[in-house]
C-alpha positions in Angstrom: 15.2 -6.8 -16.6 11.8 -8.1 -14.7 8.4 -8.3 -16.8 5.4 -9.0 -14.6 3.3 -11.7 -15.6 -0.8 -11.8 -15.8 -1.9 -13.1 -12.5 -4.7 -15.7 -12.9 -6.6 -18.2 -11.1 -8.6 -17.2 -7.7 -7.9 -14.2 -5.9 -6.1 -15.8 -3.4 -3.7 -17.7 -6.3 -3.2 -14.1 -7.8 -2.0 -13.1 -4.8 0.4 -15.8 -4.4 1.9 -14.8 -7.4 2.1 -11.0 -7.1 3.9 -12.2 -3.9 6.4 -14.2 -5.4 6.5 -11.4 -7.8 7.5 -9.2 -5.4 10.0 -11.1 -3.5 11.8 -11.8 -6.9 11.9 -8.0 -7.8 13.2 -7.6 -4.4 15.7 -10.3 -3.9 19.1 -9.3 -3.0 17.9 -5.4 -2.5 18.0 -3.6 1.0 17.5 -0.3 -0.3 13.8 0.6 1.1 13.2 3.4 -1.2 14.3 1.3 -4.5 12.4 -1.8 -3.0 9.2 0.7 -2.4 9.4 2.2 -6.0 9.5 -0.9 -7.8 6.9 -2.7 -5.4 4.2 0.1 -6.0 5.0 0.3 -9.8 4.1 -3.8 -9.6 1.1 -3.4 -7.4 -0.2 -0.6 -9.6 0.0 -2.2 -12.9 -0.7 -6.0 -11.6 -4.3 -5.2 -9.5 -7.5 -4.0 -11.3 -9.1 -0.8 -10.2 -6.3 0.5 -8.5 -6.0 4.4 -9.2 -3.1 5.0 -6.6 -0.6 2.7 -5.0 2.6 3.6 -2.8 4.2 4.3 0.2 4.5 7.1 2.8 7.4 7.4 5.5 7.0 8.1 9.1 9.8 10.7 9.8 9.3 11.0 13.3 6.5 13.6 13.4 3.9 12.6 10.2 3.5 10.6 7.5 5.7 12.0 4.3 5.0 10.5 0.5 7.5 7.9 -1.1 7.5 6.5 -4.2 4.2 5.8 -5.6 2.3 5.0 -8.8 -1.0 7.4 -9.4 -1.9 10.9 -9.8 0.2 13.1 -7.7 -0.7 12.6 -3.9 -1.0 14.3 -0.8 2.6 15.4 0.6 2.2 15.1 4.4 -0.6 13.2 6.6 -0.6 13.5 10.3 -1.2 10.8 12.3 -4.5 12.0 13.4 -5.9 12.6 9.8 -7.2 10.1 7.2 -7.1 6.6 6.5 -3.1 6.4 6.4 -3.1 8.2 9.5 -5.5 5.7 11.5 -3.4 2.8 10.0 -0.1 4.5 11.4 -1.4 5.5 14.6 -3.7 2.3 15.4 -1.2 0.0 14.0 -3.9 -2.3 12.3 -4.6 -2.3 8.2 -7.7 0.0 7.2 -10.0 -1.4 4.7 -12.6 1.5 4.0 -15.3 0.8 1.5 -16.7 4.4 0.6 -13.8 6.9 2.1 -16.4 9.6 1.7 -18.1 7.9 5.1 -14.5 8.0 6.7 -14.2 10.7 9.6 -11.4 13.4 8.5 -10.5 11.6 5.2 -8.0 13.5 3.6 -9.3 13.6 -0.5 -6.1 13.8 -2.0 -7.4 12.4 -5.5 -11.2 13.0 -5.8 -11.7 10.1 -8.4 -11.1 7.7 -5.2 -14.2 6.1 -3.3 -12.0 3.1 -1.7 -9.3 2.3 0.2 -6.7 -0.1 1.7 -4.0 1.0 3.9 -1.4 -1.5 5.7 0.8 -0.1 8.5 4.3 -0.8 8.5 6.0 -1.8 11.5 9.8 -3.0 12.4 8.9 -4.5 15.6 7.6 -1.5 17.6 9.1 1.0 15.3 6.5 2.7 12.8 8.3 2.9 9.4 5.3 4.4 7.2 2.1 2.5 5.5 1.4 1.1 2.1 -1.4 2.8 1.2 -3.9 1.6 -1.9 -6.8 3.8 -3.5 -9.0 2.6 -6.0 -12.0 4.8 -8.2 -14.8 1.9 -7.3 -16.4 1.7 -3.8 -15.7 -1.6 -1.8 -12.9 -2.3 -4.0 -10.7 -3.9 -1.4 -11.9 -7.2 0.5 -10.7 -9.2 3.4 -8.7 -11.6 0.5 -7.2 -8.4 -0.6 -6.6 -7.5 2.7 -4.4 -10.4 3.7 -2.6 -10.5 0.3 -1.3 -6.9 0.9 -0.4 -7.5 4.4 1.8 -10.4 2.7 3.3 -8.2 0.5 3.7 -5.6 3.2 5.8 -8.0 5.0 7.7 -8.9 2.7 8.8 -5.4 1.9 9.7 -5.3 5.5 11.9 -8.8 5.5 14.2 -6.3 3.0 15.0 -4.1 5.8 16.6 -6.7 7.9 
């Protein structure tokens, strides 16, 4: 059985601990859905002020909701819409301090005020995105982005 421990230290130290926990949780497992489900739960229960954490997978046309923690979510997101679509279509993480100012934002949860989305690519192939929402404006900073990009990379390593 896996139990997460409380994160301590600076934010970068906390992300190093979270990454170590994520790697331990996914060790030896290759199923992307199982790893995405456990990783969503780990992130959701480890980070303060996160009201949604999960995955959207690319089906060849659009992003489709995958494993997540939080309130029910939008099921399908076109690549031309929202923060998730922007991350997927540009291949760059999107860190949005105020989602109400983001053109084309899709308000799946009316409580969400900021968002961090990391695109998931295996080489040039879009796999999907890792999405975090917060009810707090400007919740995510560059350290959060770097930490979540490292965790996303760890998840992608399980696909190889």
